[in-house]
N, C-alpha and C positions, 0 to 999 in steps of 0.2 A: 885698253880704255874701259874695261869692264870692272865693275865693283861686284864682287860675289857675296851677296847676302845669303844666309841659310835661315829660312823661316820655319815656323811651325804651323801646321794646319790644325793640330790637336795638341793639347798639353800632355797627353798620355803617350809615353814612349811606345808601348805595345801597340797602340792604335796607329801611331805614325809609322811603325814598321810594316804595316800592311800596304803602304804606298810603294809601288814599283820604282818610283823615282827617289825614294829615301836615300840619302847620302851618308856614308860613314867614313871615318878614318880607321884604318886597320892597325893592328899592333905594330906593323912594320912601317907605319906612317904613310901608307898609300891610300888612295881613294877607292871606295867600293860603292857602287850604285845598284840597288836591287833588293830582293826579298830574302836573300840568304847570306848575310854578311859573315865573314870569318869570326870565329870565337874571339872575344875580347875587343871587338870593334866598338868605336864610340860613335853614336848617332850625332850627326851635324845638323840634320834637318832637310828641308826641301830647297834646292837651289833656286835663287830668285835674283837673276842678274839685273843690275842697274848700270847706267852709263856714267862713268867718272870722267867726263870730258865736256868741252864747250858744246852747248846745244842740248845737253841732257839726253833723255831717252829717245827723243825724236831723231837722234843720230844712229839708233840701232833697232828701232821698232819695225813692225811690218808695214808701216806707212799708211795704214787704213785710216781714212779721213771721213768720218760720218758725222753729220750734224746731229747734236743731241735732241732729245724730245723737248717739246715746249714746256711740259710739266716740270722739267728739271729747273727751268728758270722760274716758273710759277711758284715752286716750292720755296726758293730763297725769297721771292717777293712776299709770299705769305708769312714766312717766319719773321721777317724783319720789318715789314710794312714799307719797304723801299720800292717804289714803283719803277725805278730805273732798271730793276731786274726783270721787268715784265717781258714775256717772249717777243712781243712786237718791237721792243726796244733793243733786245739783245741781238737780233738778226744782223743789225748794222755792223757788229764787230766781226762776224764771219765774212761779210761782204768786204770789210776793210782789209782783212788779212789775205783773202784768197786772190790768186791770179789764175783763174780757170783757163785751161787750154783745150778742153774737150767740148765746150759749148760755144755757141755764137753770141757775142755781146750785142744783143739786140733787144727789141721789145717782145720777142717771142717768149711765151710763157715757160718754155723749158729752161730759160735763164733766170727766172724769178728767184730772188734771194741769193744769187751768186755775185761774186766780185771778180773783176778782171784786171785790176791794177795793183793788187797787193803784193806782199813779199813772199807769200807761200804759193808756190806752183802746185796745181792739182791736175791730175790726168787719170785716165782709166786704161786698163790693159786692152790691147788690140783685140777686137773680136776675131780677127784672123787666127790668133793663137789658139782659140777654142775650136774654131771651125775647121782648122787644118789637121786637128787630131781627132780622128773618128771616134776613138774610145772616150776621149774627154767630152766630145760633143754629145755622145750618148748619155753620159752621166749628167750633164747639164740639162739636156732635154728631159730626162727622167725626173730631175729635180723640179723642173717647171711643171711637169704633169701632176706633181703632188704638192702644189702650193704656189704655182706661178700666178702672175697677174692675169695671164691668158692661158690657163692650163690646157686648153684644147688645141693650142698651136703646136704643130710638130716642128721642132727646131731641127733644121737640116743644114743650115749654112749661116754665114755671118749676117746676111740680110734678115732672115727670119729671127735670129737672135736679137738683132737691134730693135725689132718691132714688138717684142714681147711686152715691154713696159714703156709707157709714154714719157715717163720722167725718170730722172736719175735720183739717187738716194738723198741728195742735198738740195734739190729744188723745193722752193717754198710753195707747194701746191696744197689745196684744201684737203684735210684728212690725211696728210702725209704720215703722221705718226701711227695711224691705225691701218694703213693700206698694206695688205700682205702681197707678196709676190717675189719673183726672181729679179734681181738687180745686178748690174755690174758694180764693182766695188771701187769707189774713188780712192786715189792714193795721193799723198803729198810728194808728187814727182813732177819734174819738169824736164822735158826732152830726154826721158829715160833715166834721169839721175835724181837721186833723193834731194828733195827740197826741205830745209829745216831751219829752225831759229839760228843755227850756227851761221848760215849764209847771211841772214839779216843782221846779226850782231857784228860780224866782220865788216860787212858793207857800211854799217853805221860808224863803227870805230875808225875805219880807214877813209871815210868821206872827207874831201877837202874843199875849201872855198876856192874861187878863181885865183886868188893870190897865193895858193899853196898852203894856207894855214888850215889847221884842223877845224872841221865844220861843227862837230859835236864834241862836247866835253865828256867823252866816254873812254875810259881806259880799261882794258881787259887784262887781268892777271891770271895766268894759269899756274899750276903747281903751287897754289895758295889755298890753304885749308882754314876756314873760319872755325874758331874754337868757342867763342862766346860773344854775346852782345853785352856791351858795357852800358851801365845806367848811371845817371846822376840822381842821387837820392838826397833830398833835403827834408828836414822835419816839417810835417804838415803839407807837403807837396806831393803830387803824383810823380812817381819815378819816370824819368825820361831817358829814352835810348839816345846815346851820344856818339856811338861808334862801335867798332868790332875789333876783337883781337884775332890774330891769325898766325899760322905757321907756314913758312915757305920751305918747300922741299918736294921731291918726287916720291910718289907711292907711300905717303905718310899714313893713310887710313888703313886700318886692319882689314877692311873689305877688299882692298886692292890685292889681287893675287900676286903681285910683285913685291908686296910688303915683306920685309925681313924682320921688322921690329927694331932695327939698329938705327934708323934715321928718325930722330925726334923733331927735326925741322928747326928753322931759325925764326924766333918770335918776331912779330910785327904788330902794328896797330894802325888804325885809320879812324879819323873823326868824321862825323856827319854834321854838315852845317844845318840841315833841316830834318831829315828822317833816315832811318835804316829800313831797307826793304829786304826781307828775308825770303829767298826763293831756293831753299836747300832741298826740296823734295819731301815726299811723304814720310820717309824714314828719318831723314836728317833734320828737317825743320823741327819736329818735336824734340829731338835729341838736343839741338842747339838751344832751343827755348829753355829746356830743363836745366842744362848746364849753365845757363845765364841767370837762373833763379826764377824762371817763369814756368809754373807747372804745379802739380799736386804737392802740397806742403809735406805730406808724410813721406812721399818718395824722395823729395829733395833732401829732407832732413836725414833720411837713411844714408845718403852719400855725403853728408856734411856740406851741402850746398846752401849758401845763404839765400833765403827766400826773399825775392823782390816783390812778387805777387803770387798769392795762392790761386792758381787757375787749374782746377781739377780736370778740365776737359782736354788738356794737352796730352796727346798720345793715346787718347781713347777714340772710339768711333771709327777705328780703322776698318776699311771695307775693301772688297775685291769682287770682281765678276767671277762667277763660276763658269768653268769651261770643261768640256769632256770630248773625247774623240772616239769615232768609230773608224777603225782602220781595216782595210782589205788589201790583199795582195792578188793581183791579176796574173794570169798565165802569160799574157802578152804585154809588151812594153807600151807606155804612153809615148806617142810620137813627138809630143811637144818637147821632150828633153833628149831626143835622139842626138847623139854626138856630143852632148854637153859633158865636159869633164870638170866643171866648176874650178877651172884654172889649175887643176892637178897636172896638166900638161903645159902650163904656162901660157904665154900669149898665142900659142898655136891652137888653143881650144877653139873649135869652130863656132861655138855659140858666143864666145867672147869676140871673135873676129866679126861676127854678124852684128853684135852689139856696138862695136866701135866703128864700123864702117858703113852700115846701112842707115841711111838718113831717115827712113820712114818706118820700116819694120825691123825693129831692133831685137826682136825675139824675146825669149823667156827671161833674160837677164835684166830686162827693163821693167820687170814686174816682181811681185812677191810670190808668184806661182799660185795665187789664190784669186782668180779673176772674177768670180761671181758668188752670190749668196742668195739664199731664200730667207725672207723675213716673215715670221709667223706669230700668231697669238697662241699661247699655250692655253690649256684648260683652266688655268688660274689667272689668266690675264684679265685686266679690267678693260679699259678702252683701247690702250695702245699695244702694239706688237711688242713682245718681250723676248723673242727667240731670233737670234742671228745665226744661221747655219751656213757655213761656208766650206768649200771643198777644193781640193787640188791634188795633183799627182806627187804627193810626198808621203812619207811615213812619219806622222807627227802624233805623238801621244803625250805631249806636254813638255815641260822644260826640265832638263837635266844636263849636266856637263857632258858635252859631246852630242847633243841632240841634233845639231846641224849636220854633222857627218852621217848620223843615222837616218836623217830625213831624206837624204839624196844618195844613199848607198846603192840604190838601184832605181830603175825607172818603171817599176811594176806596181808600186803602192799607190793607193788613193785614201785620203783621209777626209771624213766629214767632221767638222768641229762645231759643236753646239755651244754658243755663248748666251748666257742669260742676262738680261738687263733688269734693273730695278728689283734686285733681290732684297730681302728683308733683314739680312744679317748685318748688324753694326757693332759686333762685340769684339772686334780685333783690337790689339793693343801694341803700342811701341813704348817700351820701358827701358830704363837705364840698366846697364850691367855694372857700370862703375862711373866715377867722376872724371875718368880719362877721356877727353874728346876723341882720341884716336881709336878707342874701342868701339865696336859696333853695338847697337842696342839689341835688346831681345824683342823679336817680332813674332807675334802669334795671332793668326787670323781667326782662330776658333771657328772652324767650319761647321756648318749644319747644326746638329744637336748639341755641339759643344759651345755654340754661340747663342744667338737670339732665338728663343723658342716660344715666347709668349704668343698666344692665339694661333698656335700651329705654324709659326713663321718658318721653321726648318722644313716642315713638310711642304709648305708652299714653295720654297726655294728648290726643293728636290724634284718636284713634279715636272717642270720644263726640261730638266736634264734627262729624265727618263723618257719623256716624249721625244726629245731630240734624237736619242739613240734609236728609238723605235722608228722614227721617221727616216733616219739615215739607212737603216736596214731595209725599209720598204723601198726606198729609191734604188739602192744597190741591187736588191733582189729583182727589180723590174728589168734589169739588163742582163740577168743571168742566162737568158736564152740565147744571147748573142756573144757574151763574154764569160769565161770561166774565172772564178776567183774564190779565195778563201778568206773568211773574216778572221783576222788575228786579234782584234780588240773590239768589244769585250771578249769575243770568242763564242764558239758554238755551245759551250757548256753553261753559258749565262743566258737564261731564257725567261725566267719568271720575273715578275715585277719586283719581288723582294730581292732577288739576285742582282738585278740591274741597279736597284737602289743602293745596295751594299757596294757594288762596283763603283758607282758614282761617288759615294761618300769616301771611299778609299783612294780613288785615282783622280778625282777632279783637281784642277789647278786654277790659277789665275795669274794675270800679269798687269793688272790695272789698279794697283794699290792707290787708295785715295782716302781723303776725309779725316786725317788724323789731327787737324787743327781747324775745326769747322766754323763757318759763319753760322750764327744762330740768333735767336730772339734775346732781347735784353733781359728777360726774366728766366732764361735758361742757364742754370748754373754750370752746365757743361759746354756752353758756347765759348769758343776761344776768340772769335773775331766778330766785329760788327759788319754791317753791309758795305762799309768803305774799306774793308780789309785790315782795319786797325785792331791790334792786339788789345784786348780788354784789360783794364787796370793799370795800363802804362800809357805814356805818350811817346810819339815819335818812332813807332815801330809798327810795320805792317808785314803781312805774309801774303805772297802771291805765288802760288803753285798749286798742285793737285790736292794738297792737304786742306784747302779752304772749303771744299764742297761738303754740305751736310749729308748728301747721298751721291753715289757715283752717277755722273750724268751719262745718259744714253748707252750705246753699245761699246763705243771706243772713246775714251775721255780726251784724246789728244786735241781734237778740234775745240772742245769746250775749254781746255786749258789755254789754247791760243786766244780764244775769245775773252776769257776773264783777264788775261794779261793786257789786252788792249783796253778793256773797261777800266782796269786798275790804273792804267796810264792817264785816262781821262779824269778819274776820280782824284788822283794825286795832284795833277796839275790844277784842277779846280779848287781843291782844299788848300793849296799853297799860293793861290792867286792873290 
């Protein structure tokens, strides 16, 4: 169910080759990942997996569910003048989707801003998982000492861990966005199982009335690939979207690793009685818009695509969070994963047995192995915290084919991952490679100095990443008297600020692609959508997915995507009333 995109961080091949995750095709047709490819190998780029299945990337992500910053909504309100985007109004959509299972549904302030009746189950990892692993507890306690809400508290057990911070990450308390500290990480999980839009979609599609008739007019078609939006064009009239063309067949898209190029699919079409809603994702939404004649005129004409409306912002403004890891290998194992075979021994895996039979303490398989995080303000932060540093007993240095096996190859590694919010780079692009809808587009994020550099934007973005590595090292070093370990990444030979900066620029990654069809002001020539998600210059067409944001919201965009989806539903119903 994976779609394997290979993206660029830099347009220059020589610079891209400095990335240890760079992927090549060898002369023998095999895949090579690393810094020393065989002679004659062809650079493919950096692996960027997306999910080609019902429910989108929420079916394969790390399930981290963090409410965005208020200023993420204020920005859209300011750009468009639409007060419905005000932070105080947007909170309702989170409350609507959430079915919180780790707080009490009461008037208690810890529950402020949470929902308890929605379709999205949320939970936190058991504190016992941390407390029962002495080595892991030491790492979390050290993290608290260097940035916790109550840094003087000695974390020794589950009870003391629970008392560090009075609120969770998503509670609507005053100064939430600026309060630093150690937090448990909320996940879109229910009873130890992933909760996602897939569940909601299937429940809606399969819902029945008491008489057995279908309750909602929703039909879900899989193995169906949309190729273009069709428009009705009349002289003197604004073009109107009237339907979509599609192909039926399995593994049609070139990003599907099962694609052989032999199946071209069976053509089909469907008409819209009112509107077409495009939710194809950050890479495919701009691709479909362009193939449909909506996009930069010069690019469309290059591929002999008839221009419906010249909309130069389509496929621009692509953004991603920057992330970097500090990885250490300890001499002793982390007890949390003791006995876990990750199903390599089948159903006899003791951790799997615990997961399937224990009603209350399901163990590590009920988590993403990243139970806690420290949120900090970098030296370049304004008012809000901009660093999300989370850690766990895995070897994680970013995404490459096979990273999951590498992450759990042993039980001795620990990784601190620094993620930066509200970076300044908005220079990424999604452009066509051909007019064939089954071809993947060209995706270049233009990292750091290859991207937005005005007013020192690249240096501003680099600083929190360097500070995150320094912080991670400080935390790990604080337990060195009790546990022996070796830092594997960045490594002992990378010590100066300049060396760390180069390491970050070469090895940073992201997995939160956003903003390639942004909402914007009426007088912004690069704005693709208005505040009602409507595509500018045409009628009857809206976009609702992660591409709509002018800037990436918060630390993890999934909660914001769920929220704008609910808002879009309200807007569409109101506009068609």
